[in-house]
Backbone as numpy.savetxt, mean C-alpha at the origin, in Angstrom:
# Nx Ny Nz CAx CAy CAz Cx Cy Cz
3.57 -24.18 3.21 2.72 -22.98 3.21 3.60 -21.73 3.21
3.34 -20.82 2.31 4.15 -19.61 2.17 3.20 -18.42 2.11
3.29 -17.53 3.09 2.38 -16.38 3.16 2.83 -15.26 2.24
1.87 -14.57 1.65 2.16 -13.44 0.77 1.43 -12.20 1.29
2.18 -11.13 1.47 1.63 -9.87 1.96 1.74 -8.84 0.83
0.60 -8.40 0.36 0.56 -7.45 -0.75 0.33 -6.03 -0.23
1.15 -5.09 -0.69 0.72 -3.70 -0.65 -0.46 -3.59 -1.62
-1.21 -2.51 -1.55 -2.42 -2.43 -2.37 -2.32 -1.37 -3.46
-2.40 -0.10 -3.07 -2.28 0.99 -4.05 -0.92 0.93 -4.72
-0.92 0.89 -6.04 0.33 0.87 -6.78 0.88 -0.51 -7.05
0.32 -1.54 -6.38 0.74 -2.91 -6.63 -0.37 -3.68 -7.34
-1.56 -3.70 -6.73 -2.70 -4.41 -7.32 -3.61 -3.48 -8.11
-3.81 -2.28 -7.60 -4.69 -1.32 -8.26 -3.91 -0.05 -8.61
-4.20 0.50 -9.77 -3.51 1.71 -10.24 -4.26 2.93 -9.71
-4.13 3.16 -8.41 -4.96 4.16 -7.73 -4.18 5.35 -7.20
-2.85 5.35 -7.30 -2.11 6.49 -6.74 -2.50 7.82 -7.39
-2.72 7.89 -8.72 -3.19 9.17 -9.28 -4.54 9.60 -8.73
-5.38 8.64 -8.38 -6.69 8.96 -7.81 -6.52 9.53 -6.40
-5.63 8.92 -5.62 -5.35 9.46 -4.28 -4.82 10.89 -4.38
-3.88 11.13 -5.28 -3.32 12.47 -5.43 -4.40 13.48 -5.77
-5.30 13.13 -6.70 -6.38 14.05 -7.06 -7.29 14.33 -5.87
-7.57 13.30 -5.07 -8.44 13.49 -3.90 -7.76 14.33 -2.83
-6.47 14.14 -2.63 -5.74 15.02 -1.70 -5.85 16.47 -2.16
-5.67 16.72 -3.43 -5.74 18.08 -3.94 -7.16 18.64 -3.88
-8.18 17.78 -4.02 -9.56 18.23 -3.83 -9.73 18.87 -2.45
-9.18 18.19 -1.45 -9.36 18.64 -0.06 -8.44 19.81 0.28
-7.21 19.75 -0.20 -6.24 20.79 0.15 -6.44 22.08 -0.64
-7.17 22.01 -1.75 -7.36 23.19 -2.58 -7.98 24.36 -1.85
-8.89 24.06 -0.91 -9.54 25.15 -0.15 -8.55 25.88 0.75
-7.39 25.27 1.00 -6.34 25.90 1.80 -5.26 26.54 0.92
-5.49 26.51 -0.38 -4.51 27.08 -1.30 -3.27 26.22 -1.45
-3.41 24.91 -1.20 -2.27 24.00 -1.30 -2.52 23.01 -2.43
-1.50 22.79 -3.23 -1.56 21.78 -4.29 -0.30 20.93 -4.21
-0.47 19.61 -4.31 0.67 18.69 -4.37 0.85 18.29 -5.83
2.03 18.48 -6.36 2.23 18.00 -7.73 2.71 16.54 -7.70
2.68 15.90 -8.85 2.97 14.47 -8.92 4.38 14.15 -8.45
5.32 14.99 -8.82 6.72 14.74 -8.44 6.88 14.78 -6.92
6.29 15.78 -6.28 6.38 15.89 -4.82 5.69 14.69 -4.16
4.55 14.29 -4.69 3.79 13.19 -4.12 4.61 11.89 -4.14
5.20 11.59 -5.28 5.98 10.36 -5.41 7.23 10.42 -4.53
7.88 11.57 -4.49 9.14 11.70 -3.76 8.95 11.66 -2.24
7.83 12.19 -1.75 7.71 12.42 -0.30 6.56 11.70 0.39
5.50 11.39 -0.33 4.28 10.99 0.37 3.71 9.63 -0.03
4.26 8.98 -1.03 3.61 7.81 -1.63 3.39 6.68 -0.63
4.26 6.50 0.34 4.13 5.37 1.26 3.30 5.69 2.50
2.97 6.95 2.69 2.27 7.36 3.91 0.78 7.08 3.82
0.14 6.92 4.98 -1.31 6.86 5.00 -1.87 8.28 4.88
-3.21 8.40 4.80 -3.81 9.72 4.57 -3.42 10.71 5.65
-3.49 10.28 6.91 -3.15 11.19 8.01 -1.70 11.65 7.90
-0.82 10.72 7.56 0.59 11.07 7.42 0.84 12.07 6.31
0.11 11.91 5.20 0.26 12.87 4.09 -0.19 14.26 4.52
-1.37 14.34 5.13 -1.87 15.67 5.53 -0.93 16.32 6.55
-0.44 15.56 7.52 0.49 16.13 8.50 1.74 16.67 7.81
2.31 15.87 6.92 3.55 16.25 6.27 3.37 17.45 5.35
2.30 17.45 4.56 2.08 18.54 3.61 1.88 19.86 4.34
1.06 19.86 5.37 0.76 21.11 6.08 1.97 21.61 6.86
2.66 20.69 7.55 3.81 21.11 8.36 4.96 21.62 7.48
5.13 21.03 6.30 6.20 21.46 5.42 5.94 22.83 4.82
4.72 23.28 4.91 4.39 24.63 4.46 4.36 25.62 5.62
4.96 25.22 6.73 5.17 26.12 7.86 3.93 26.39 8.69
2.95 25.50 8.62 1.72 25.71 9.38 1.60 24.70 10.50
0.94 25.08 11.57 0.72 24.18 12.70 -0.33 23.14 12.33
-0.07 21.90 12.74 -0.98 20.80 12.43 -1.64 20.32 13.72
-2.96 20.38 13.77 -3.71 19.86 14.92 -4.32 18.52 14.53
-4.32 17.57 15.48 -4.79 16.22 15.17 -6.27 16.19 14.81
-7.07 17.03 15.43 -8.49 17.05 15.07 -8.68 17.55 13.64
-7.79 18.44 13.23 -7.82 18.94 11.86 -7.42 17.83 10.88
-6.41 17.05 11.24 -5.98 15.94 10.40 -7.11 14.92 10.24
-7.78 14.59 11.34 -8.89 13.63 11.27 -10.00 14.14 10.36
-10.29 15.42 10.43 -11.33 16.00 9.58 -10.93 15.95 8.10
-9.67 16.19 7.82 -9.19 16.13 6.44 -9.26 14.71 5.88
-8.90 13.73 6.71 -8.99 12.33 6.29 -10.43 11.96 5.96
-11.36 12.38 6.81 -12.78 12.09 6.57 -13.29 12.81 5.33
-12.79 13.99 5.09 -13.23 14.74 3.90 -12.68 14.13 2.62
-11.49 13.55 2.70 -10.88 12.98 1.49 -11.59 11.71 1.03
-12.01 10.86 1.96 -12.51 9.54 1.55 -13.65 9.58 0.54
-14.72 10.38 0.74 -15.77 10.37 -0.27 -15.30 10.91 -1.62
-14.37 11.85 -1.61 -13.83 12.36 -2.86 -13.02 11.28 -3.58
-12.22 10.54 -2.78 -11.47 9.44 -3.38 -12.41 8.39 -3.95
-13.41 7.98 -3.17 -14.30 6.91 -3.62 -15.06 7.30 -4.88
-15.49 8.55 -4.98 -16.21 9.01 -6.17 -15.30 8.94 -7.39
-14.07 9.38 -7.24 -13.12 9.32 -8.35 -12.73 7.87 -8.66
-12.57 7.06 -7.63 -12.13 5.67 -7.78 -13.15 4.85 -8.56
-14.41 5.06 -8.28 -15.45 4.33 -9.02 -15.40 4.64 -10.51
-15.09 5.89 -10.84 -15.04 6.30 -12.24 -13.74 5.89 -12.94
-12.68 5.75 -12.16 -11.36 5.50 -12.75 -10.74 4.21 -12.21
-11.58 3.22 -11.91 -11.08 1.98 -11.31 -10.27 1.18 -12.34
-9.04 0.87 -11.95 -8.17 0.11 -12.87 -7.26 -0.78 -12.05
-7.25 -2.06 -12.38 -6.31 -2.98 -11.74 -5.14 -3.21 -12.68
-4.00 -3.53 -12.10 -2.85 -3.86 -12.92 -3.04 -5.24 -13.54
-2.61 -5.41 -14.78 -2.76 -6.72 -15.44 -2.16 -7.85 -14.61
-2.93 -8.91 -14.44 -2.46 -10.07 -13.71 -2.73 -10.04 -12.22
-3.32 -8.95 -11.69 -3.51 -8.82 -10.24 -4.42 -9.91 -9.69
-5.56 -10.13 -10.31 -6.51 -11.12 -9.80 -5.92 -12.53 -9.86
-5.27 -12.82 -10.95 -4.67 -14.14 -11.12 -3.57 -14.38 -10.08
-2.77 -13.35 -9.80 -1.70 -13.48 -8.82 -2.26 -13.70 -7.42
-3.28 -12.94 -7.06 -3.92 -13.14 -5.75 -4.41 -14.57 -5.60
-5.09 -15.06 -6.61 -5.65 -16.41 -6.54 -4.54 -17.47 -6.45
-3.48 -17.29 -7.23 -2.39 -18.26 -7.23 -1.66 -18.30 -5.90
-1.41 -17.10 -5.34 -0.70 -17.06 -4.06 -1.57 -17.57 -2.91
-2.88 -17.42 -3.02 -3.77 -17.96 -1.99 -3.71 -19.49 -1.96
-3.37 -20.10 -3.08 -3.20 -21.56 -3.11 -1.90 -21.99 -2.44
-0.94 -21.07 -2.32 0.35 -21.38 -1.71 0.35 -21.16 -0.20
-0.63 -20.37 0.29 -0.69 -20.06 1.71 -1.53 -18.81 1.94
-1.59 -18.32 3.18 -2.42 -17.16 3.48 -1.96 -15.90 2.76
-2.91 -15.10 2.32 -2.65 -13.83 1.66 -3.18 -12.70 2.53
-2.37 -11.69 2.75 -2.80 -10.51 3.49 -2.55 -9.26 2.66
-3.34 -8.22 2.93 -3.12 -6.89 2.36 -2.55 -6.01 3.47
-1.44 -5.34 3.19 -0.81 -4.45 4.16 -0.67 -3.09 3.48
-1.53 -2.15 3.87 -1.66 -0.91 3.09 -1.95 0.28 3.99
-1.55 1.45 3.50 -1.91 2.70 4.17 -3.27 3.22 3.77
-3.98 2.50 2.92 -5.34 2.89 2.54 -6.32 2.54 3.65
-7.49 3.17 3.61 -8.55 2.84 4.56 -9.16 1.49 4.18
-9.63 0.77 5.20 -10.14 -0.59 4.94 -11.31 -0.58 3.97
-12.20 0.42 4.07 -13.36 0.41 3.16 -12.93 0.61 1.71
-11.83 1.31 1.48 -11.31 1.45 0.12 -10.78 0.13 -0.41
-10.06 -0.58 0.45 -9.48 -1.86 0.06 -10.57 -2.89 -0.22
-11.53 -2.99 0.69 -12.61 -3.97 0.54 -13.43 -3.67 -0.71
-13.73 -2.40 -0.95 -14.45 -2.01 -2.16 -13.73 -2.53 -3.40
-12.41 -2.32 -3.46 -11.65 -2.73 -4.64 -11.59 -4.25 -4.75
-11.35 -4.94 -3.66 -11.30 -6.40 -3.70 -12.62 -6.99 -4.18
-13.73 -6.39 -3.75 -15.03 -6.89 -4.19 -15.24 -6.64 -5.68
-14.80 -5.48 -6.16 -14.89 -5.21 -7.60 -14.03 -6.18 -8.41
-12.91 -6.58 -7.82 -12.01 -7.52 -8.47 -12.51 -8.96 -8.34
-13.55 -9.16 -7.51 -14.03 -10.51 -7.19 -12.90 -11.35 -6.58
-12.12 -10.70 -5.72 -10.96 -11.34 -5.12 -11.00 -11.34 -3.60
-12.14 -10.95 -3.02 -12.21 -10.85 -1.55 -11.91 -12.18 -0.88
-12.37 -13.27 -1.45 -12.20 -14.58 -0.81 -10.76 -15.06 -0.82
-9.92 -14.46 -1.67 -8.52 -14.85 -1.73 -7.70 -14.25 -0.59
-8.25 -13.25 0.08 -7.50 -12.49 1.09 -7.95 -12.89 2.50
-7.00 -13.36 3.29 -7.30 -13.84 4.64 -7.49 -12.70 5.64
-6.74 -11.61 5.46 -6.85 -10.49 6.40 -6.33 -9.22 5.74
-6.71 -8.08 6.32 -6.30 -6.77 5.83 -5.72 -5.97 7.00
-4.53 -5.46 6.83 -3.95 -4.48 7.76 -4.02 -3.14 7.05
-4.98 -2.32 7.45 -5.22 -1.03 6.80 -4.73 0.11 7.69
-4.93 1.33 7.23 -4.43 2.50 7.95 -4.97 2.59 9.37
-6.21 2.13 9.57 -6.83 2.25 10.89 -6.23 1.29 11.91
-5.47 0.31 11.46 -5.07 -0.79 12.34 -3.66 -0.69 12.90
-2.93 0.35 12.54 -1.59 0.54 13.10 -1.42 2.00 13.53
-0.61 2.23 14.57 -0.45 3.61 15.07 0.36 4.50 14.13
1.24 3.90 13.34 2.05 4.66 12.38 2.06 3.92 11.05
2.34 4.65 9.99 2.30 4.07 8.65 3.70 3.73 8.16
3.77 3.06 7.03 5.04 2.87 6.33 5.68 4.24 6.11
6.99 4.35 6.16 8.02 3.32 6.14 8.33 2.67 7.49
7.64 3.03 8.55 7.80 2.34 9.82 7.42 0.86 9.62
8.07 -0.07 10.31 7.73 -1.48 10.15 6.41 -1.91 10.80
5.76 -1.00 11.53 4.56 -1.37 12.29 3.49 -2.10 11.48
3.15 -1.65 10.26 2.12 -2.38 9.50 2.49 -3.83 9.21
3.75 -4.08 8.88 4.16 -5.45 8.60 4.30 -6.27 9.88
4.69 -5.66 10.97 4.71 -6.37 12.25 3.29 -6.79 12.64
2.31 -5.93 12.36 0.91 -6.29 12.62 0.48 -7.47 11.76
0.95 -7.50 10.51 0.63 -8.63 9.63 1.25 -9.92 10.14
2.49 -9.85 10.62 3.14 -11.04 11.17 2.39 -11.54 12.39
1.85 -10.64 13.18 1.05 -11.05 14.34 -0.21 -11.79 13.88
-0.82 -11.33 12.81 -1.99 -12.01 12.25 -1.61 -13.42 11.82
-0.48 -13.58 11.17 -0.05 -14.90 10.72 0.25 -15.81 11.90
0.84 -15.24 12.96 1.14 -16.03 14.15 -0.14 -16.55 14.80
-1.15 -15.70 14.88 -2.43 -16.12 15.48 -3.09 -17.21 14.65
-2.78 -17.25 13.37 -3.35 -18.28 12.51 -2.50 -19.55 12.52
-1.51 -19.60 13.44 -0.62 -20.76 13.55 0.07 -21.06 12.23
0.41 -20.01 11.51 1.10 -20.19 10.23 2.54 -20.59 10.46
3.01 -21.56 9.70 4.41 -21.94 9.74 4.93 -21.96 8.32
5.95 -21.19 8.06 6.49 -21.16 6.70 7.09 -19.80 6.41
7.46 -19.57 5.16 8.06 -18.31 4.78 7.03 -17.24 4.53
7.52 -16.01 4.46 6.67 -14.84 4.22 7.36 -13.94 3.20
6.59 -13.42 2.24 7.12 -12.45 1.29 6.16 -11.28 1.18
6.72 -10.09 1.06 5.93 -8.88 0.81 6.18 -8.43 -0.63
5.13 -7.86 -1.24 5.23 -7.32 -2.59 4.92 -5.82 -2.51
5.88 -5.00 -2.91 5.79 -3.55 -2.73 6.18 -2.82 -4.02
5.61 -1.61 -4.16 5.96 -0.77 -5.31 6.72 0.48 -4.91
6.82 0.76 -3.61 7.35 2.05 -3.15 8.55 1.85 -2.24
9.45 2.82 -2.26 10.64 2.78 -1.42 10.26 2.63 0.05
9.30 3.44 0.51 8.89 3.38 1.91 8.29 2.03 2.28
7.58 1.43 1.35 6.99 0.12 1.60 8.05 -0.96 1.73
9.07 -0.90 0.86 10.18 -1.85 0.96 10.87 -1.71 2.31
11.12 -0.49 2.73 11.80 -0.26 4.02 10.96 -0.78 5.17
9.65 -0.62 5.07 8.75 -1.12 6.11 8.84 -2.63 6.22
8.76 -3.33 5.09 8.82 -4.79 5.09 10.17 -5.29 5.60
11.24 -4.69 5.11 12.57 -5.14 5.52 12.82 -4.82 6.99
12.25 -3.71 7.48 12.37 -3.38 8.89 11.69 -4.40 9.80
10.70 -5.09 9.24 10.01 -6.15 9.99 10.65 -7.51 9.76
11.75 -7.54 8.99 12.46 -8.79 8.77 11.84 -9.69 7.72
11.11 -9.11 6.76 10.37 -9.88 5.76 11.06 -9.79 4.40
11.14 -10.92 3.71 11.60 -10.90 2.33 10.67 -9.99 1.53
11.23 -9.16 0.66 10.41 -8.20 -0.08 10.82 -8.18 -1.55
9.84 -8.33 -2.42 10.05 -8.23 -3.86 9.35 -6.96 -4.35
10.08 -6.13 -5.05 9.53 -4.89 -5.57 9.00 -5.06 -6.98
7.95 -4.32 -7.30 7.44 -4.24 -8.66 7.49 -2.77 -9.05
8.14 -2.46 -10.16 8.48 -1.06 -10.46 7.35 -0.31 -11.16
6.16 -0.36 -10.56 5.04 0.42 -11.06 5.18 1.91 -10.73
5.82 2.21 -9.59 5.87 3.59 -9.10 7.27 4.17 -9.00
8.25 3.32 -8.72 9.64 3.77 -8.56 10.54 2.97 -9.49
11.66 3.55 -9.91 12.60 2.80 -10.76 13.19 1.60 -10.02
13.61 0.63 -10.79 14.21 -0.59 -10.24 15.35 -0.25 -9.29
16.20 0.69 -9.67 17.39 1.00 -8.88 17.02 1.52 -7.49
15.98 2.35 -7.40 15.59 2.89 -6.11 15.01 1.81 -5.20
14.25 0.89 -5.77 13.69 -0.20 -4.96 14.80 -1.12 -4.45
15.77 -1.38 -5.30 16.91 -2.20 -4.86 17.70 -1.49 -3.77
17.92 -0.20 -3.95 18.68 0.57 -2.96 17.95 0.61 -1.62
16.63 0.54 -1.64 15.84 0.54 -0.40 15.92 -0.79 0.32
16.41 -1.83 -0.38 16.59 -3.12 0.27 15.80 -4.27 -0.31
15.08 -4.05 -1.42 14.30 -5.13 -2.01 15.19 -6.31 -2.37
14.72 -7.51 -2.08 15.49 -8.72 -2.37 15.51 -9.03 -3.86
14.49 -8.60 -4.57 14.42 -8.73 -6.02 13.45 -7.67 -6.50
13.57 -7.29 -7.78 12.68 -6.28 -8.36 12.30 -6.74 -9.77
11.01 -6.60 -10.10 10.52 -6.95 -11.43 9.77 -5.76 -12.02
9.50 -5.85 -13.31 8.84 -4.75 -14.00 7.32 -4.79 -13.84
6.75 -5.98 -13.69 5.29 -6.09 -13.67 4.87 -7.34 -12.93
3.56 -7.46 -12.68 3.05 -8.59 -11.90 3.25 -9.92 -12.62
3.23 -9.92 -13.93 3.41 -11.16 -14.68 4.77 -11.79 -14.42
5.72 -10.98 -13.96 7.08 -11.48 -13.71 7.25 -12.07 -12.31
6.19 -12.04 -11.51 6.28 -12.53 -10.13 5.95 -14.01 -10.07
6.93 -14.82 -10.45 6.78 -16.27 -10.35 6.93 -16.73 -8.90
6.41 -17.91 -8.61 6.48 -18.42 -7.24 7.91 -18.64 -6.78
8.77 -19.11 -7.65 10.16 -19.34 -7.27 10.86 -18.04 -6.88
10.61 -16.98 -7.64 11.19 -15.68 -7.32 10.65 -15.16 -5.99
9.36 -15.25 -5.79 8.74 -14.73 -4.57 9.25 -15.48 -3.33
9.48 -16.75 -3.47 9.86 -17.56 -2.32 11.37 -17.75 -2.20
12.13 -17.09 -3.08 13.58 -17.12 -2.97 14.18 -18.47 -3.28
13.47 -19.24 -4.10 13.97 -20.60 -4.41 15.11 -20.53 -5.41
């Protein structure tokens, strides 16, 4: 049995542009805009709360936690409205989920909100392939901290899982999170160049999901 932990946005679903648009929907009333380059360089691995804290503080403004919570709540309906119209999965995502579920438990480890993840899995008709979800609400801090992956390992331990574990990530911060938790990590270069994912510590890097064979994932 070999467990597979998938990041979600940028690995299974092509949703990072949708997140960026929704962040800008909410921040526009404050006269703040995040461009794509800034988003990829600084915020891609963070959860919603982490993005809002970082964006506001970097512009020299005080950040209050109640304000951050309100911004997160305001973003979700904007994201979901855009997501329904622009829903796109990466080629091979459903097939990969199903195949890895035959090898062992599959978990999602993501900075997205759980309702966003479940919505997408249901649209993909892949909910039954996923044993558990570690979403933004379930850890005190987001990637690149190892906390999300440590929470996933705890889930596997409670399930009496014995065997190897691999994480699949598209972002530098996600790779660092997985490696910080002591997990083998394979990068897919949907969001960052191969060289940056390798430099972050990825054990292997591929161009697309079709290249994620079982032998590569399990280090055979």
